[in-house]
Residue frames as qw, qx, qy, qz and C-alpha x, y, z in Angstrom:
[[0.440, -0.199, 0.069, 0.873, 10.33, 34.06, 48.44],
 [0.020, 0.423, 0.455, 0.783, 7.92, 35.85, 46.16],
 [0.426, -0.739, -0.490, -0.178, 5.36, 36.18, 48.98],
 [0.583, -0.540, -0.210, 0.570, 7.99, 37.43, 51.45],
 [0.310, 0.007, 0.220, 0.925, 9.16, 40.09, 49.00],
 [0.144, -0.591, -0.535, -0.587, 5.56, 41.12, 48.32],
 [0.487, -0.731, -0.433, 0.202, 5.10, 41.85, 52.04],
 [0.440, -0.476, 0.027, 0.761, 7.96, 44.36, 51.71],
 [0.340, 0.810, 0.106, -0.467, 6.38, 45.95, 48.65],
 [0.020, -0.520, 0.701, 0.487, 8.72, 44.29, 46.14],
 [0.846, 0.321, 0.212, -0.370, 6.85, 42.57, 43.32],
 [0.078, 0.494, -0.821, -0.276, 8.90, 39.69, 41.91],
 [0.853, 0.075, -0.248, -0.453, 7.29, 36.75, 40.15],
 [0.855, -0.332, 0.395, -0.049, 7.87, 33.20, 41.43],
 [0.871, 0.420, 0.063, 0.247, 9.67, 32.41, 38.13],
 [0.272, 0.809, -0.301, 0.425, 12.14, 35.24, 38.64],
 [0.559, -0.654, 0.431, -0.274, 12.67, 34.18, 42.24],
 [0.969, -0.010, 0.240, 0.067, 13.49, 30.69, 40.98],
 [0.680, 0.615, -0.112, 0.383, 16.12, 32.09, 38.62],
 [0.107, -0.821, 0.378, -0.414, 17.66, 34.14, 41.44],
 [0.784, -0.446, 0.399, -0.165, 17.84, 31.09, 43.68],
 [0.937, 0.265, 0.111, 0.199, 19.43, 29.05, 40.89],
 [0.415, 0.760, -0.246, 0.436, 22.07, 31.76, 40.36],
 [0.417, -0.730, 0.412, -0.352, 22.73, 31.81, 44.11],
 [0.940, -0.183, 0.289, -0.011, 23.24, 28.03, 44.16],
 [0.805, 0.482, -0.023, 0.345, 25.69, 28.22, 41.27],
 [0.092, 0.848, -0.299, 0.428, 27.59, 31.08, 42.91],
 [0.446, -0.607, 0.554, -0.353, 28.09, 29.21, 46.19],
 [0.311, 0.294, -0.898, -0.101, 28.32, 25.71, 44.73],
 [0.497, -0.015, 0.655, -0.568, 25.14, 24.48, 46.34],
 [0.015, -0.109, -0.933, -0.342, 23.21, 21.50, 45.03],
 [0.504, -0.182, -0.202, -0.820, 19.57, 21.80, 44.16],
 [0.492, -0.111, 0.730, -0.461, 17.39, 19.88, 46.64],
 [0.237, 0.038, -0.871, -0.428, 16.18, 16.67, 45.09],
 [0.664, -0.060, 0.206, -0.716, 12.51, 15.79, 45.24],
 [0.336, -0.047, 0.940, -0.027, 11.47, 12.22, 45.70],
 [0.368, -0.005, -0.579, -0.727, 9.34, 11.12, 42.74],
 [0.241, 0.196, 0.860, -0.406, 5.89, 10.02, 43.74],
 [0.000, -0.407, -0.774, -0.485, 2.62, 9.29, 42.06],
 [0.254, -0.137, 0.108, -0.951, -0.01, 12.00, 42.31],
 [0.062, -0.303, -0.939, 0.152, -2.90, 10.58, 44.31],
 [0.235, -0.586, -0.474, -0.614, -6.54, 11.62, 44.29],
 [0.073, -0.200, 0.503, -0.838, -7.47, 13.81, 47.24],
 [0.193, -0.377, -0.905, -0.024, -10.29, 11.97, 49.07],
 [0.125, -0.736, -0.537, 0.392, -11.64, 15.10, 50.78],
 [0.218, 0.042, 0.283, 0.933, -11.23, 17.64, 48.02],
 [0.196, 0.605, 0.539, -0.552, -13.97, 20.24, 48.40],
 [0.273, 0.396, 0.584, 0.654, -15.94, 21.57, 45.44],
 [0.179, -0.794, -0.273, -0.513, -17.68, 24.31, 47.46],
 [0.024, 0.505, -0.483, 0.715, -16.93, 26.42, 50.51],
 [0.468, -0.306, 0.560, -0.611, -17.46, 24.77, 53.90],
 [0.871, 0.071, -0.387, -0.294, -18.03, 21.35, 52.41],
 [0.866, -0.162, -0.350, 0.319, -15.05, 20.05, 54.38],
 [0.186, -0.884, 0.357, -0.238, -13.13, 21.53, 57.28],
 [0.825, 0.112, -0.474, 0.288, -9.95, 19.89, 58.51],
 [0.447, -0.835, 0.230, -0.226, -8.26, 19.99, 61.90],
 [0.873, 0.111, -0.336, 0.336, -4.85, 18.91, 63.04],
 [0.503, -0.851, 0.133, 0.073, -2.21, 19.55, 65.68],
 [0.695, 0.544, -0.302, 0.361, 1.45, 20.26, 65.03],
 [0.738, -0.557, -0.109, 0.365, 4.23, 19.84, 67.61],
 [0.281, 0.869, -0.230, 0.337, 6.69, 22.73, 67.98],
 [0.877, -0.349, -0.148, 0.294, 9.80, 21.34, 69.66],
 [0.577, 0.157, -0.042, 0.801, 12.41, 23.95, 68.67],
 [0.153, -0.884, -0.158, -0.412, 11.99, 26.99, 70.91],
 [0.386, 0.293, -0.516, 0.707, 13.78, 28.80, 73.74],
 [0.553, -0.630, -0.138, -0.527, 10.93, 28.92, 76.25],
 [0.274, -0.558, 0.659, -0.424, 11.79, 28.25, 79.92],
 [0.788, -0.026, 0.563, -0.249, 9.85, 25.00, 79.75],
 [0.013, -0.421, 0.754, 0.504, 11.60, 22.83, 77.15],
 [0.483, 0.285, 0.822, -0.096, 8.53, 20.69, 76.50],
 [0.153, 0.262, 0.633, 0.712, 6.90, 20.90, 73.06],
 [0.325, 0.394, 0.315, -0.800, 4.10, 23.36, 72.42],
 [0.362, 0.331, 0.847, 0.205, 1.28, 22.73, 69.99],
 [0.234, 0.205, -0.220, -0.925, -0.35, 24.60, 67.12],
 [0.327, 0.391, 0.848, -0.144, -4.01, 23.59, 66.84],
 [0.150, 0.272, -0.312, -0.898, -5.61, 24.71, 63.57],
 [0.524, 0.503, 0.663, -0.183, -9.00, 24.49, 61.86],
 [0.001, -0.395, 0.446, 0.803, -8.81, 25.11, 58.11],
 [0.676, 0.487, 0.284, -0.474, -11.29, 25.15, 55.25],
 [0.676, -0.040, 0.641, 0.360, -10.51, 22.74, 52.41],
 [0.526, 0.722, 0.400, 0.206, -11.89, 24.71, 49.48],
 [0.139, 0.969, -0.084, 0.186, -10.19, 28.05, 50.14],
 [0.745, 0.109, -0.419, 0.508, -7.36, 26.59, 52.28],
 [0.128, -0.708, 0.178, -0.671, -8.05, 29.41, 54.78],
 [0.371, -0.099, -0.767, 0.514, -7.12, 28.90, 58.43],
 [0.347, -0.680, -0.415, -0.494, -10.39, 29.73, 60.18],
 [0.559, -0.777, 0.152, -0.245, -9.13, 29.43, 63.74],
 [0.772, 0.248, -0.452, 0.372, -5.80, 28.56, 65.28],
 [0.485, -0.831, 0.184, -0.204, -4.08, 28.66, 68.65],
 [0.538, 0.392, -0.661, 0.347, -0.68, 27.84, 70.05],
 [0.733, -0.564, 0.005, -0.381, -1.02, 26.01, 73.33],
 [0.095, -0.567, 0.787, -0.224, 1.17, 24.37, 75.97],
 [0.484, 0.017, 0.847, -0.221, -1.22, 21.41, 75.97],
 [0.316, 0.137, -0.658, -0.669, -3.15, 19.46, 73.34],
 [0.196, 0.198, 0.911, -0.305, -6.12, 17.99, 75.17],
 [0.124, 0.546, 0.783, 0.271, -9.74, 17.86, 74.11],
 [0.062, -0.859, -0.353, 0.365, -10.62, 21.23, 75.63],
 [0.217, -0.519, 0.347, 0.751, -7.84, 22.93, 73.67],
 [0.148, 0.145, 0.780, 0.590, -9.22, 21.52, 70.43],
 [0.007, 0.699, 0.715, 0.016, -12.84, 22.39, 71.31],
 [0.124, -0.761, -0.148, 0.619, -11.94, 26.00, 72.06],
 [0.105, -0.329, 0.530, 0.774, -10.43, 26.41, 68.58],
 [0.042, 0.332, 0.859, 0.387, -13.30, 24.59, 66.87],
 [0.041, -0.746, -0.597, 0.293, -15.85, 26.67, 68.78],
 [0.075, -0.634, 0.095, 0.764, -14.22, 29.89, 67.62],
 [0.058, -0.073, 0.722, 0.685, -14.33, 28.76, 63.99],
 [0.026, -0.518, -0.840, -0.160, -18.01, 27.81, 64.26],
 [0.085, -0.711, -0.386, 0.581, -18.87, 31.08, 65.98],
 [0.020, 0.629, -0.212, -0.748, -17.56, 33.12, 63.06],
 [0.201, 0.307, -0.696, -0.617, -18.06, 30.90, 60.03],
 [0.839, 0.016, -0.061, -0.540, -20.99, 28.65, 60.84],
 [0.709, -0.264, 0.653, -0.034, -20.65, 24.87, 60.74],
 [0.184, 0.398, -0.747, -0.500, -19.20, 22.73, 57.95],
 [0.856, 0.054, -0.281, -0.431, -20.85, 19.78, 56.32],
 [0.958, -0.117, -0.209, 0.159, -18.04, 17.54, 57.54],
 [0.243, -0.862, 0.442, -0.049, -14.91, 17.73, 59.70],
 [0.899, 0.292, -0.297, 0.133, -11.86, 15.72, 58.62],
 [0.317, -0.782, 0.509, -0.167, -9.17, 14.71, 61.13],
 [0.427, 0.294, -0.852, 0.073, -6.85, 11.86, 61.94],
 [0.690, -0.370, -0.613, -0.105, -7.64, 9.40, 64.73],
 [0.197, 0.279, -0.525, 0.780, -6.39, 11.59, 67.59],
 [0.254, -0.452, -0.804, 0.292, -8.30, 11.25, 70.84],
 [0.011, 0.318, 0.203, -0.926, -8.93, 15.00, 71.00],
 [0.336, 0.097, -0.436, -0.829, -11.15, 14.71, 67.94],
 [0.567, -0.200, -0.736, -0.311, -13.15, 11.77, 69.27],
 [0.018, 0.001, -0.709, 0.705, -13.78, 12.74, 72.89],
 [0.021, 0.558, 0.822, -0.112, -17.32, 12.41, 74.21],
 [0.039, 0.715, 0.223, -0.662, -17.69, 16.20, 74.28],
 [0.036, 0.381, -0.532, -0.755, -16.46, 16.57, 70.70],
 [0.020, -0.208, -0.918, -0.337, -18.77, 13.84, 69.39],
 [0.030, 0.658, 0.660, -0.360, -21.67, 15.47, 71.24],
 [0.056, 0.642, -0.064, -0.762, -20.90, 18.80, 69.61],
 [0.024, 0.141, -0.758, -0.636, -20.69, 17.25, 66.12],
 [0.011, -0.415, -0.906, -0.085, -24.05, 15.59, 66.67],
 [0.022, 0.692, 0.464, -0.552, -25.75, 18.71, 67.99],
 [0.141, 0.675, -0.186, -0.700, -24.65, 20.80, 65.00],
 [0.836, 0.467, 0.248, -0.149, -25.07, 18.10, 62.36],
 [0.152, 0.779, -0.577, -0.194, -21.37, 17.90, 61.48],
 [0.985, 0.135, -0.098, -0.033, -20.41, 14.65, 59.77],
 [0.442, -0.720, 0.517, 0.139, -17.12, 13.27, 61.11],
 [0.856, 0.478, -0.193, 0.032, -14.61, 11.96, 58.55],
 [0.641, -0.629, 0.399, 0.186, -11.25, 10.35, 59.21],
 [0.463, 0.703, -0.515, -0.162, -8.13, 10.13, 57.10],
 [0.945, 0.039, -0.309, 0.102, -6.11, 6.94, 56.80],
 [0.677, -0.679, 0.113, 0.262, -3.42, 6.46, 59.46],
 [0.572, -0.371, 0.376, 0.627, -0.14, 8.14, 58.52],
 [0.378, 0.437, 0.544, 0.609, -1.61, 9.99, 55.53],
 [0.091, -0.627, -0.320, 0.704, -1.79, 13.70, 56.56],
 [0.033, -0.115, 0.474, 0.873, -1.92, 14.78, 52.90],
 [0.043, -0.437, -0.856, -0.273, -5.50, 13.54, 52.72],
 [0.131, -0.857, -0.491, 0.090, -6.86, 16.55, 54.60],
 [0.335, 0.816, -0.025, 0.470, -4.22, 19.12, 53.50],
 [0.602, -0.790, 0.069, 0.093, -2.55, 19.11, 56.93],
 [0.793, -0.092, 0.234, 0.556, 0.78, 18.10, 55.36],
 [0.380, 0.604, 0.236, 0.660, 0.65, 21.10, 53.01],
 [0.281, -0.907, -0.105, -0.295, -0.37, 23.52, 55.75],
 [0.729, -0.630, 0.127, 0.236, 2.37, 22.37, 58.11],
 [0.724, 0.164, 0.229, 0.629, 4.97, 22.53, 55.33],
 [0.156, 0.769, 0.151, 0.601, 4.07, 26.19, 54.72],
 [0.521, -0.843, -0.021, -0.130, 4.14, 26.87, 58.45],
 [0.832, -0.284, 0.106, 0.464, 7.63, 25.40, 58.75],
 [0.536, 0.357, 0.194, 0.740, 8.91, 27.82, 56.11],
 [0.045, -0.749, -0.176, -0.637, 7.06, 30.89, 57.37],
 [0.527, -0.753, 0.019, -0.394, 7.10, 30.51, 61.14],
 [0.918, -0.236, -0.228, 0.224, 9.62, 27.98, 62.46],
 [0.499, 0.347, -0.256, 0.752, 12.50, 30.46, 62.54],
 [0.265, -0.567, 0.130, -0.769, 10.47, 32.80, 64.74],
 [0.867, -0.414, -0.162, -0.223, 9.27, 29.89, 66.89],
 [0.860, 0.014, -0.296, 0.416, 12.83, 28.69, 67.43],
 [0.325, 0.344, -0.257, 0.842, 13.93, 32.14, 68.66],
 [0.471, -0.664, -0.186, -0.550, 11.01, 32.72, 71.04],
 [0.323, 0.197, -0.716, 0.587, 12.17, 33.04, 74.65],
 [0.237, 0.121, 0.579, -0.771, 8.85, 33.96, 76.26],
 [0.323, 0.444, 0.834, -0.058, 5.26, 32.89, 75.77],
 [0.305, 0.804, 0.198, -0.471, 4.12, 36.27, 74.33],
 [0.029, 0.595, -0.588, -0.547, 6.89, 36.04, 71.73],
 [0.154, 0.015, 0.948, 0.280, 5.82, 32.63, 70.44],
 [0.297, 0.643, 0.646, -0.285, 2.19, 33.77, 70.45],
 [0.206, 0.784, -0.113, -0.574, 3.16, 36.78, 68.34],
 [0.054, -0.352, 0.809, 0.468, 5.05, 34.52, 65.93],
 [0.247, 0.326, 0.912, 0.027, 1.95, 32.37, 65.60],
 [0.273, 0.766, 0.383, -0.438, -0.33, 35.37, 64.99],
 [0.093, 0.670, -0.420, -0.604, 2.04, 36.72, 62.35],
 [0.131, -0.087, 0.924, 0.348, 2.06, 33.37, 60.54],
 [0.274, 0.515, 0.793, -0.176, -1.73, 33.10, 60.68],
 [0.250, 0.803, 0.136, -0.523, -2.34, 36.56, 59.24],
 [0.064, 0.589, -0.591, -0.547, 0.30, 36.27, 56.52],
 [0.256, 0.045, 0.946, 0.194, -0.80, 32.79, 55.49],
 [0.331, 0.611, 0.687, -0.213, -4.38, 33.88, 54.90],
 [0.260, 0.872, 0.075, -0.407, -3.58, 36.99, 52.87],
 [0.107, -0.576, 0.647, 0.488, -0.68, 35.74, 50.73],
 [0.683, 0.365, -0.422, -0.471, -0.95, 34.02, 47.37],
 [0.723, -0.216, 0.639, -0.151, -1.45, 30.27, 47.70],
 [0.050, -0.308, 0.827, 0.467, 0.00, 27.81, 45.19],
 [0.288, 0.335, 0.896, -0.042, -3.32, 25.95, 45.05],
 [0.295, 0.801, 0.418, -0.310, -5.02, 29.07, 43.65],
 [0.275, -0.447, 0.402, 0.750, -2.37, 30.08, 41.13],
 [0.130, 0.148, 0.761, 0.618, -4.53, 29.16, 38.12],
 [0.131, 0.692, 0.633, -0.322, -7.72, 30.92, 39.20],
 [0.300, 0.390, 0.419, 0.763, -8.96, 33.39, 36.60],
 [0.209, -0.852, -0.432, -0.209, -10.97, 35.62, 38.92],
 [0.174, 0.702, -0.286, 0.628, -7.97, 37.37, 40.45],
 [0.678, -0.614, 0.217, -0.341, -8.47, 35.67, 43.82],
 [0.696, 0.390, -0.575, 0.181, -5.25, 33.93, 44.78],
 [0.014, 0.338, -0.720, 0.606, -5.06, 34.06, 48.58],
 [0.191, -0.299, -0.924, 0.142, -7.12, 31.92, 50.99],
 [0.079, 0.483, 0.481, -0.727, -9.01, 34.92, 52.37],
 [0.297, 0.332, -0.320, -0.836, -9.86, 36.14, 48.86],
 [0.335, -0.036, -0.868, -0.364, -11.15, 32.72, 47.83],
 [0.117, -0.369, -0.839, 0.382, -13.21, 32.31, 51.01],
 [0.065, -0.407, -0.318, -0.854, -14.74, 35.79, 50.48],
 [0.264, -0.131, 0.471, -0.832, -16.37, 35.78, 53.91],
 [0.667, -0.131, -0.526, -0.511, -18.85, 33.06, 52.86],
 [0.456, -0.349, 0.625, -0.528, -20.43, 31.34, 55.87],
 [0.175, -0.026, -0.979, -0.101, -21.31, 27.72, 56.42],
 [0.416, -0.556, -0.666, -0.273, -24.52, 26.55, 58.05],
 [0.031, -0.341, 0.375, -0.862, -25.56, 29.16, 60.61],
 [0.396, -0.439, -0.801, 0.096, -27.66, 28.58, 63.72],
 [0.311, -0.843, -0.187, -0.397, -29.79, 30.75, 66.02],
 [0.058, 0.647, -0.531, 0.543, -27.85, 32.27, 68.90],
 [0.709, -0.407, 0.368, -0.442, -29.63, 30.15, 71.51],
 [0.989, 0.135, -0.054, 0.001, -28.61, 26.95, 69.69],
 [0.579, 0.549, -0.399, 0.452, -24.98, 28.03, 69.47],
 [0.267, -0.636, 0.448, -0.568, -24.94, 29.13, 73.10],
 [0.885, -0.261, 0.260, -0.283, -26.17, 25.73, 74.19],
 [0.952, 0.268, -0.065, 0.135, -23.90, 23.76, 71.86],
 [0.550, 0.574, -0.315, 0.518, -20.70, 25.78, 72.23],
 [0.128, -0.627, 0.417, -0.646, -20.85, 27.01, 75.79],
 [0.720, -0.350, 0.368, -0.472, -22.39, 24.07, 77.61],
 [0.512, 0.223, -0.829, -0.045, -21.15, 20.58, 78.24],
 [0.729, -0.415, 0.059, -0.541, -23.28, 18.37, 80.44],
 [0.330, 0.232, -0.884, 0.237, -22.21, 15.81, 82.98],
 [0.735, -0.492, -0.283, -0.371, -24.06, 13.72, 85.58],
 [0.273, 0.317, -0.717, 0.557, -22.78, 13.54, 89.14],
 [0.598, -0.550, -0.577, -0.078, -24.18, 12.33, 92.49],
 [0.187, -0.744, 0.276, -0.579, -24.28, 14.57, 95.54],
 [0.506, 0.050, -0.790, 0.341, -22.54, 12.87, 98.45],
 [0.472, -0.619, -0.618, 0.108, -23.83, 12.75, 102.03],
 [0.365, -0.458, -0.202, 0.785, -22.06, 15.99, 102.87],
 [0.294, 0.852, 0.291, -0.320, -23.74, 17.89, 100.01],
 [0.098, -0.675, 0.484, 0.549, -20.74, 17.99, 97.69],
 [0.852, 0.507, 0.104, -0.076, -20.33, 17.09, 94.02],
 [0.549, -0.462, 0.497, 0.488, -16.97, 15.78, 92.82],
 [0.667, 0.739, 0.082, -0.042, -15.88, 16.94, 89.36],
 [0.631, 0.563, -0.385, 0.371, -12.39, 15.92, 88.25],
 [0.553, -0.034, -0.563, 0.613, -10.12, 16.95, 91.16],
 [0.167, -0.298, 0.160, -0.926, -12.55, 19.58, 92.45],
 [0.135, -0.467, -0.850, 0.203, -15.37, 19.37, 94.98],
 [0.151, -0.336, -0.172, -0.914, -18.33, 21.75, 94.67],
 [0.158, 0.207, 0.743, -0.617, -20.87, 22.39, 97.39],
 [0.183, -0.321, -0.706, -0.604, -24.33, 21.57, 96.06],
 [0.538, -0.421, 0.033, -0.730, -27.13, 21.12, 98.58],
 [0.129, -0.232, 0.894, -0.361, -27.15, 18.96, 101.70],
 [0.643, 0.184, 0.443, -0.597, -30.86, 18.26, 101.25],
 [0.779, 0.471, -0.232, -0.344, -30.17, 16.56, 97.90],
 [0.228, -0.525, 0.820, 0.003, -27.64, 14.06, 99.26],
 [0.519, 0.035, 0.854, 0.002, -27.68, 10.83, 97.27],
 [0.600, 0.680, 0.350, -0.235, -29.46, 12.28, 94.25],
 [0.584, 0.146, 0.435, 0.670, -28.04, 12.47, 90.72],
 [0.143, 0.850, 0.146, -0.486, -27.79, 15.97, 89.31],
 [0.678, 0.571, 0.223, 0.407, -26.90, 17.35, 85.91],
 [0.388, -0.677, 0.092, 0.619, -23.86, 19.60, 85.86],
 [0.572, 0.757, 0.212, 0.234, -23.47, 22.06, 82.99],
 [0.546, -0.404, 0.127, 0.723, -20.07, 23.60, 82.34],
 [0.360, 0.899, 0.226, 0.107, -20.23, 27.00, 80.67],
 [0.518, 0.364, -0.150, 0.759, -17.50, 29.46, 79.81],
 [0.039, -0.394, 0.280, -0.874, -17.28, 31.32, 83.09],
 [0.635, -0.261, 0.245, -0.685, -20.09, 29.39, 84.81],
 [0.266, 0.021, -0.964, -0.011, -20.87, 25.99, 86.22],
 [0.566, -0.154, 0.132, -0.799, -24.52, 25.24, 87.03],
 [0.099, 0.006, -0.994, 0.040, -26.22, 22.21, 88.46],
 [0.598, -0.052, 0.109, -0.792, -29.78, 20.97, 88.74],
 [0.545, 0.031, 0.818, -0.181, -31.88, 17.86, 89.21],
 [0.002, 0.005, -0.763, -0.646, -32.65, 16.34, 85.79],
 [0.189, -0.472, -0.768, -0.390, -36.21, 17.08, 84.70],
 [0.348, -0.799, -0.470, 0.136, -36.89, 19.48, 87.57],
 [0.371, 0.538, -0.053, 0.755, -35.66, 23.03, 86.98],
 [0.417, -0.799, -0.052, -0.430, -37.21, 24.17, 90.29],
 [0.834, -0.525, 0.090, 0.140, -34.69, 22.13, 92.25],
 [0.562, 0.700, -0.262, 0.355, -31.55, 23.92, 91.19],
 [0.747, -0.271, -0.292, 0.532, -28.41, 23.62, 93.23],
 [0.137, -0.977, -0.073, 0.144, -27.59, 26.87, 94.98],
 [0.684, 0.557, -0.089, 0.463, -24.59, 28.76, 93.71],
 [0.523, -0.744, 0.013, 0.416, -21.53, 30.44, 95.14],
 [0.327, 0.901, -0.274, -0.081, -18.30, 31.88, 93.76],
 [0.858, 0.280, -0.304, 0.306, -14.96, 30.47, 92.73],
 [0.560, -0.809, 0.131, 0.122, -12.34, 30.51, 95.44],
 [0.381, -0.592, 0.600, 0.381, -9.32, 29.21, 93.59],
 [0.660, 0.554, -0.359, -0.358, -8.32, 28.45, 90.00],
 [0.858, -0.207, 0.461, 0.088, -7.02, 25.04, 89.09],
 [0.818, 0.425, 0.236, 0.308, -4.33, 23.96, 86.63],
 [0.394, -0.531, 0.256, 0.705, -1.34, 25.69, 85.11],
 [0.541, 0.725, 0.400, 0.149, -2.03, 27.90, 82.12],
 [0.518, -0.163, 0.159, 0.825, 0.61, 29.90, 80.32],
 [0.132, 0.456, 0.008, -0.880, -1.91, 32.27, 78.81],
 [0.556, 0.556, 0.617, -0.021, -4.78, 32.35, 76.35],
 [0.320, -0.086, 0.422, 0.844, -4.03, 33.75, 72.98],
 [0.371, 0.608, 0.276, -0.645, -6.27, 36.48, 71.60],
 [0.700, 0.577, 0.400, 0.131, -7.45, 36.48, 68.01],
 [0.549, -0.005, 0.222, 0.806, -4.77, 37.96, 65.73],
 [0.099, 0.721, 0.191, -0.659, -5.27, 41.72, 65.41],
 [0.281, 0.600, -0.360, -0.657, -6.22, 42.79, 61.93],
 [0.298, -0.004, 0.928, 0.222, -6.90, 39.23, 60.80],
 [0.371, 0.098, -0.346, -0.856, -9.23, 39.56, 57.81],
 [0.494, -0.148, -0.806, -0.291, -10.94, 36.28, 58.64],
 [0.559, -0.514, -0.636, 0.140, -11.68, 36.60, 62.35],
 [0.002, -0.536, 0.199, -0.820, -12.43, 39.52, 64.66],
 [0.642, -0.464, -0.610, -0.008, -13.33, 37.60, 67.79],
 [0.141, -0.641, 0.356, -0.665, -13.59, 39.25, 71.17],
 [0.756, -0.365, 0.396, -0.371, -14.44, 36.03, 73.02],
 [0.275, 0.361, -0.885, -0.107, -13.01, 32.56, 73.14],
 [0.845, -0.210, -0.044, -0.490, -15.85, 30.02, 73.65],
 [0.980, -0.178, -0.085, 0.035, -14.74, 27.15, 75.86],
 [0.494, 0.635, -0.429, 0.411, -11.20, 28.61, 75.93],
 [0.099, 0.411, -0.696, 0.580, -9.23, 27.28, 78.86],
 [0.749, -0.356, -0.125, -0.545, -12.26, 25.36, 80.10],
 [0.796, 0.026, -0.577, 0.181, -10.02, 22.53, 81.27],
 [0.461, -0.116, -0.540, 0.695, -8.86, 24.60, 84.23],
 [0.172, -0.104, 0.140, -0.970, -11.82, 26.94, 84.71],
 [0.394, -0.330, -0.791, -0.332, -14.63, 24.51, 85.48],
 [0.372, -0.511, -0.668, 0.392, -15.30, 25.73, 89.03],
 [0.065, 0.305, 0.073, 0.947, -17.18, 29.02, 88.98],
 [0.456, -0.466, -0.184, -0.736, -20.77, 29.22, 90.13],
 [0.819, -0.427, -0.381, 0.029, -20.62, 26.52, 92.74],
 [0.347, -0.851, 0.377, -0.113, -18.66, 27.27, 95.87],
 [0.863, 0.349, -0.348, 0.114, -15.52, 25.46, 94.75],
 [0.447, -0.741, 0.494, -0.089, -12.89, 23.96, 97.00],
 [0.416, 0.417, -0.808, -0.024, -10.12, 21.44, 96.62],
 [0.759, -0.244, -0.598, -0.087, -10.62, 18.07, 98.24],
 [0.489, -0.098, -0.573, 0.650, -8.54, 18.99, 101.27],
 [0.176, -0.192, 0.112, -0.959, -10.61, 22.17, 101.68],
 [0.689, -0.287, -0.393, -0.537, -13.76, 20.04, 101.81],
 [0.716, -0.182, -0.617, 0.271, -12.19, 17.82, 104.44],
 [0.225, 0.064, -0.401, 0.886, -11.22, 20.86, 106.50],
 [0.423, -0.279, -0.126, -0.853, -14.82, 22.10, 106.32],
 [0.781, -0.292, -0.506, -0.218, -16.14, 18.79, 107.65],
 [0.585, -0.083, -0.560, 0.581, -13.58, 18.88, 110.44],
 [0.030, -0.187, 0.202, -0.961, -14.64, 22.41, 111.38],
 [0.627, -0.321, -0.294, -0.646, -18.28, 21.31, 111.51],
 [0.777, -0.214, -0.581, 0.116, -17.39, 18.37, 113.70],
 [0.403, 0.001, -0.461, 0.791, -15.38, 20.54, 116.08],
 [0.256, -0.258, 0.010, -0.931, -18.21, 23.07, 116.24],
 [0.739, -0.330, -0.429, -0.401, -20.74, 20.39, 117.10],
 [0.693, -0.152, -0.572, 0.413, -18.46, 19.08, 119.83],
 [0.146, 0.143, -0.303, 0.931, -18.14, 22.58, 121.28],
 [0.497, -0.321, -0.147, -0.792, -21.92, 23.04, 121.39],
 [0.799, -0.275, -0.527, -0.092, -22.37, 19.68, 123.11],
 [0.528, -0.034, -0.521, 0.669, -19.76, 20.63, 125.69]]
């Protein structure tokens, strides 16, 4: 309540707010919510310096008025020392690419942490994620099953429920729920945090405690390779095509039967024969997008922690077909049929 009043320019201390709430309960005959007594446990991933530990978690948002009644997901990366949310997105899906896009944005703007703490979710342990951790020297830590308090996710989600769930529940369109998420993100980072109430330096909000301090930074070429590229190995079939997920890309007929390395970039997909850069697969242009995407969320305007103009890896799950001449499987079959019919015509 104190933070909400402060946003309106009304300075009321938390103690006074507590007295007002107590008077309101007495007036309307309401009972004070009872807290369950529990022993205070030692935080296993309590940071003693900035960027020692980052945490990541995903929260389900089931109460909303969007046309699609399925849950949506808030994916957040937060810094354990300052409690600042470094990067966050609300997404209709929660796969590995969604997580990597948020993590990549955090690393782009704040460097890399010493360690990343998550639960055992598959998004955090995909082959691509583990490769990224290894490339950037990020130690992977895991909380105990069913113990979200160990990486502050329980606290963060509790604050989000109070600050954002009402707006989430009233959102009828995707831009509305995105705006509710942006508003929560900005307000959370600039408002006083209970964890910092006893600081003597006058810094009481996550953004003030973080102070723009960066983690381990890397040269641009290292980040470009680590954040923008994910490598796969595929074999070119006898018709010169490479299959990637449910797409087929035309490579080179002369390389039929050979293994090639396929690199997926944001906006580009490039292939080549391993160890031989002179034998690159020729490129084309994307013909058709794949997947169903409700929209990528831009970085919150005016966010004191992040002023991104790009989203590394964002939406990569349905934008993998760019530089190759991409076609669906049935398109590839139609092409072969056309070739066959053309050959028959020439013979005739």
